[in-house]
C-alpha positions as CSV (number, residue, x, y, z in Angstrom):
1,X,0.2,-0.1,0.0
2,X,2.8,2.3,-0.7
3,X,1.0,4.6,-2.9
4,X,-2.5,4.6,-0.8
5,X,-3.8,7.8,0.3
6,X,-4.9,8.7,3.8
7,X,-8.7,8.0,2.9
8,X,-8.0,4.9,1.3
9,X,-5.8,3.5,4.3
10,X,-8.4,4.4,6.6
11,X,-11.1,2.6,4.6
12,X,-9.1,-0.3,4.5
13,X,-8.6,-0.2,8.4
14,X,-12.3,0.0,8.7
15,X,-13.3,-2.5,6.3
16,X,-10.9,-4.8,8.3
17,X,-12.5,-3.8,11.6
18,X,-15.7,-4.4,10.1
19,X,-14.8,-7.8,9.0
20,X,-13.5,-8.8,12.3
21,X,-16.9,-7.6,13.9
22,X,-19.1,-9.5,11.7
23,X,-17.4,-12.6,12.4
24,X,-14.5,-13.5,9.6
25,X,-16.2,-16.8,9.8
26,X,-19.4,-16.4,9.0
27,X,-18.5,-14.4,5.9
28,X,-15.9,-17.4,5.0
29,X,-19.0,-19.9,5.1
30,X,-20.3,-17.7,2.1
31,X,-18.2,-19.9,-0.4
32,X,-19.1,-17.6,-3.4
33,X,-17.0,-14.9,-2.0
34,X,-13.9,-16.7,-0.7
35,X,-11.0,-17.7,-3.3
36,X,-9.4,-20.7,-3.5
37,X,-6.7,-19.4,-1.7
38,X,-8.6,-18.2,1.3
39,X,-9.2,-14.3,0.3
40,X,-12.1,-12.2,-0.4
41,X,-11.9,-9.4,-2.6
42,X,-14.3,-6.4,-2.5
43,X,-14.4,-2.8,-3.1
44,X,-15.3,0.4,-1.3
45,X,-17.3,3.2,-3.1
46,X,-16.7,6.9,-3.2
47,X,-19.5,7.1,-0.6
48,X,-17.6,4.5,1.6
49,X,-19.9,1.5,1.1
50,X,-18.3,-1.9,1.0
51,X,-19.2,-4.4,-1.8
52,X,-17.5,-8.0,-1.6
53,X,-16.7,-9.5,-5.0
54,X,-17.6,-12.8,-6.2
55,X,-14.9,-14.3,-8.4
56,X,-14.7,-12.7,-11.8
57,X,-16.3,-9.6,-10.6
58,X,-14.3,-6.1,-10.7
59,X,-14.6,-2.8,-8.9
60,X,-16.6,0.0,-10.6
61,X,-14.4,3.2,-11.7
62,X,-13.6,5.4,-8.7
63,X,-13.7,2.4,-6.1
64,X,-11.0,1.4,-4.0
65,X,-10.0,-2.3,-4.1
66,X,-9.5,-4.2,-0.8
67,X,-8.2,-7.7,0.1
68,X,-9.1,-9.7,3.4
69,X,-7.7,-13.2,4.4
70,X,-10.3,-15.5,6.1
71,X,-7.5,-16.9,8.2
72,X,-4.5,-15.3,9.8
73,X,-1.0,-16.6,9.6
74,X,-0.3,-19.1,12.4
75,X,1.4,-17.9,15.3
76,X,4.6,-19.4,16.7
77,X,4.6,-22.2,19.0
78,X,4.2,-21.4,22.5
79,X,6.8,-22.3,25.2
80,X,7.0,-25.8,27.0
81,X,4.9,-25.7,30.1
82,X,6.4,-26.5,33.5
83,X,6.9,-30.3,34.8
84,X,3.7,-30.8,37.3
85,X,4.5,-31.6,40.9
86,X,4.8,-35.5,41.7
87,X,1.9,-37.4,43.1
88,X,2.0,-39.0,46.7
89,X,3.0,-42.8,46.5
90,X,0.1,-45.1,46.5
91,X,-0.6,-47.7,49.6
92,X,1.0,-51.1,49.6
93,X,-1.0,-53.5,47.9
94,X,-2.6,-56.8,49.1
95,X,-0.6,-60.3,49.2
96,X,-1.4,-62.3,46.2
97,X,-2.0,-66.1,46.6
98,X,0.7,-68.7,46.4
99,X,1.9,-69.5,42.9
100,X,1.8,-73.0,41.6
101,X,4.8,-75.5,42.1
102,X,7.6,-74.8,39.7
103,X,8.8,-77.6,37.4
104,X,11.6,-79.9,37.9
105,X,14.8,-78.1,37.2
106,X,17.1,-79.7,34.5
107,X,20.2,-82.3,35.5
108,X,23.3,-80.5,36.8
109,X,26.2,-80.4,34.5
110,X,28.8,-83.0,34.3
111,X,31.9,-82.8,36.9
112,X,35.3,-81.7,36.4
113,X,38.1,-84.4,34.7
114,X,40.4,-85.8,37.6
115,X,43.8,-85.2,37.7
116,X,46.3,-87.2,35.4
117,X,48.4,-89.6,37.3
118,X,52.0,-89.7,37.8
119,X,54.4,-91.3,34.9
120,X,55.2,-95.0,35.5
121,X,58.8,-96.6,35.3
122,X,60.5,-97.1,32.0
123,X,59.9,-100.4,30.6
124,X,63.2,-102.5,29.1
125,X,64.5,-102.2,25.7
126,X,62.3,-104.0,22.9
127,X,64.4,-105.9,20.3
128,X,65.6,-104.8,17.0
129,X,62.9,-104.9,14.2
130,X,63.5,-106.3,10.6
131,X,64.7,-103.8,8.0
132,X,62.0,-101.8,6.2
133,X,61.4,-102.1,2.4
134,X,63.1,-99.8,0.0
135,X,60.9,-96.5,-0.2
136,X,59.6,-95.6,-3.7
137,X,61.4,-93.1,-6.2
138,X,60.4,-89.3,-5.3
139,X,58.7,-87.1,-7.5
140,X,60.3,-84.7,-9.9
141,X,61.9,-81.4,-9.0
142,X,60.1,-77.9,-9.8
143,X,60.4,-76.4,-13.5
144,X,63.1,-74.0,-14.1
145,X,62.2,-70.3,-14.0
146,X,61.1,-68.9,-17.5
147,X,64.1,-67.4,-19.8
148,X,64.4,-63.8,-20.8
149,X,62.2,-62.5,-23.5
150,X,64.2,-62.3,-26.8
151,X,64.5,-59.0,-28.7
152,X,61.9,-57.5,-30.8
153,X,61.9,-58.9,-34.5
154,X,62.4,-56.0,-37.5
155,X,58.9,-54.4,-38.5
156,X,57.5,-56.1,-41.8
157,X,56.9,-54.1,-45.1
158,X,53.5,-51.9,-45.1
159,X,50.5,-53.7,-46.7
160,X,48.6,-52.3,-49.9
161,X,46.1,-49.5,-48.9
162,X,42.3,-51.3,-49.3
163,X,39.8,-49.6,-51.6
164,X,37.5,-47.4,-50.0
165,X,34.0,-48.0,-49.1
166,X,30.9,-46.5,-50.6
167,X,29.3,-43.2,-48.7
168,X,26.1,-44.1,-46.6
169,X,22.8,-42.6,-47.6
170,X,22.2,-39.2,-45.8
171,X,20.0,-39.5,-42.8
172,X,16.8,-37.4,-42.6
173,X,17.0,-33.9,-41.0
174,X,16.1,-33.7,-37.3
175,X,12.8,-31.9,-36.4
176,X,13.3,-28.0,-35.7
177,X,11.4,-26.8,-32.5
178,X,8.9,-23.9,-33.2
179,X,9.3,-20.9,-31.1
180,X,6.5,-18.5,-30.1
181,X,6.7,-15.6,-27.9
182,X,4.6,-12.6,-26.9
183,X,5.3,-9.3,-24.6
184,X,2.6,-8.5,-22.5
185,X,2.1,-4.9,-20.8
186,X,0.9,-4.8,-17.0
187,X,-2.6,-3.9,-18.4
188,X,-3.1,-6.9,-20.3
189,X,-2.1,-5.0,-23.8
190,X,-0.1,-7.2,-26.1
191,X,3.3,-5.1,-26.9
192,X,4.5,-7.7,-29.4
193,X,4.1,-11.5,-30.3
194,X,4.8,-14.0,-33.3
195,X,1.5,-15.5,-34.1
196,X,-1.4,-13.2,-33.0
197,X,-1.5,-13.9,-29.2
198,X,-4.4,-12.4,-27.0
199,X,-4.5,-11.4,-23.5
200,X,-7.4,-11.2,-20.9
201,X,-6.9,-9.5,-17.3
202,X,-5.3,-8.9,-15.0
203,X,-7.7,-10.6,-12.9
204,X,-8.1,-10.4,-9.3
205,X,-5.2,-8.1,-9.6
206,X,-2.4,-10.1,-11.3
207,X,-4.0,-13.3,-13.2
208,X,-3.7,-13.0,-16.9
209,X,-5.2,-15.5,-19.3
210,X,-2.9,-15.6,-22.6
211,X,-3.7,-17.5,-25.7
212,X,-0.9,-18.3,-28.0
213,X,-1.7,-20.0,-31.3
214,X,0.1,-23.1,-32.2
215,X,0.9,-24.0,-28.7
216,X,-0.1,-26.8,-26.5
217,X,0.5,-28.5,-23.0
218,X,3.8,-30.4,-24.1
219,X,5.3,-26.9,-25.2
220,X,8.3,-26.0,-22.6
221,X,7.9,-22.2,-21.4
222,X,10.3,-19.8,-20.3
223,X,9.2,-16.5,-18.6
224,X,10.4,-13.1,-17.1
225,X,8.4,-10.5,-15.4
226,X,9.9,-6.5,-14.8
227,X,9.9,-5.1,-11.2
228,X,12.1,-6.5,-8.3
229,X,10.6,-9.0,-6.0
230,X,7.9,-10.3,-8.5
231,X,7.4,-13.9,-9.5
232,X,5.7,-15.2,-12.4
233,X,4.0,-18.6,-12.9
234,X,2.8,-20.2,-16.0
235,X,0.5,-23.0,-16.4
236,X,-1.8,-24.5,-19.4
237,X,-5.4,-24.3,-19.2
238,X,-6.8,-26.1,-22.0
239,X,-5.0,-26.3,-25.9
240,X,-3.5,-23.1,-26.8
241,X,-4.8,-21.1,-23.5
242,X,-2.4,-20.4,-20.6
243,X,-2.8,-18.7,-17.2
244,X,0.1,-16.3,-15.9
245,X,0.0,-15.3,-12.5
246,X,2.3,-12.6,-10.8
247,X,2.8,-12.7,-6.9
248,X,5.1,-10.6,-4.8
249,X,7.1,-11.8,-1.8
250,X,4.3,-10.5,0.2
251,X,2.2,-13.3,-1.6
252,X,-0.3,-10.8,-3.1
253,X,-1.0,-10.6,-6.7
254,X,0.5,-7.9,-8.5
255,X,0.5,-6.2,-12.3
256,X,3.6,-5.9,-14.3
257,X,5.0,-6.2,-17.8
258,X,5.9,-9.8,-18.7
259,X,7.2,-12.0,-21.3
260,X,6.6,-15.6,-22.2
261,X,8.6,-17.8,-24.8
262,X,7.6,-21.1,-26.0
263,X,9.5,-24.2,-27.4
264,X,7.0,-26.7,-29.3
265,X,8.1,-29.8,-31.0
């Protein structure tokens, strides 16, 4: 509201107070007056009468447009409450009935092995046994190490050049993307376009309906908007009809000059 006069500012403050006094929820229940974003649009006449707009309606010449949010922004989370006082200990409960006799336990583990007895005396030397048979011949020894690599031989003579192959057929030319563009003034006037584009709007203070022939939803779109702190979003509505919406960092709708460029296969 940087350019709003004293009277307009007073009117908006009065309208906000009236909205609260009437009960914002009661007016929000009148769905025809509340946009999908939870915003109510209205006008204040030169006689200070308030008129609430349904979607698609506009203020009369000389009226002051106003915008009211049905729900305010969520406030910060409150601090954690203090821990409550510990309650008194409960009384001792009555003794329960005796439980049933438990099952017989498993057998105990085996006892440890006893100590090894002491070594007995050495027995007498036995008689010499017969000579054993001759053992089998041992296997062959391991292979010797690989010898050093010999010197590289001389290079042979160059062979004759083969005949050239036939030239392949030329492939089909790739498809060139068709480019359509349109430059739009803040009041919806088409400044320039490649294919007779038309614009209606702005509606609701920043929604433009742009019709660009020879475009479809499969076209890629790039956009730009003049003015700092403004953002432009573009969505396909149907066939060659596109919806361009301009919003500021305050999340309110704005009007500004903008451009759209379409890349279509």
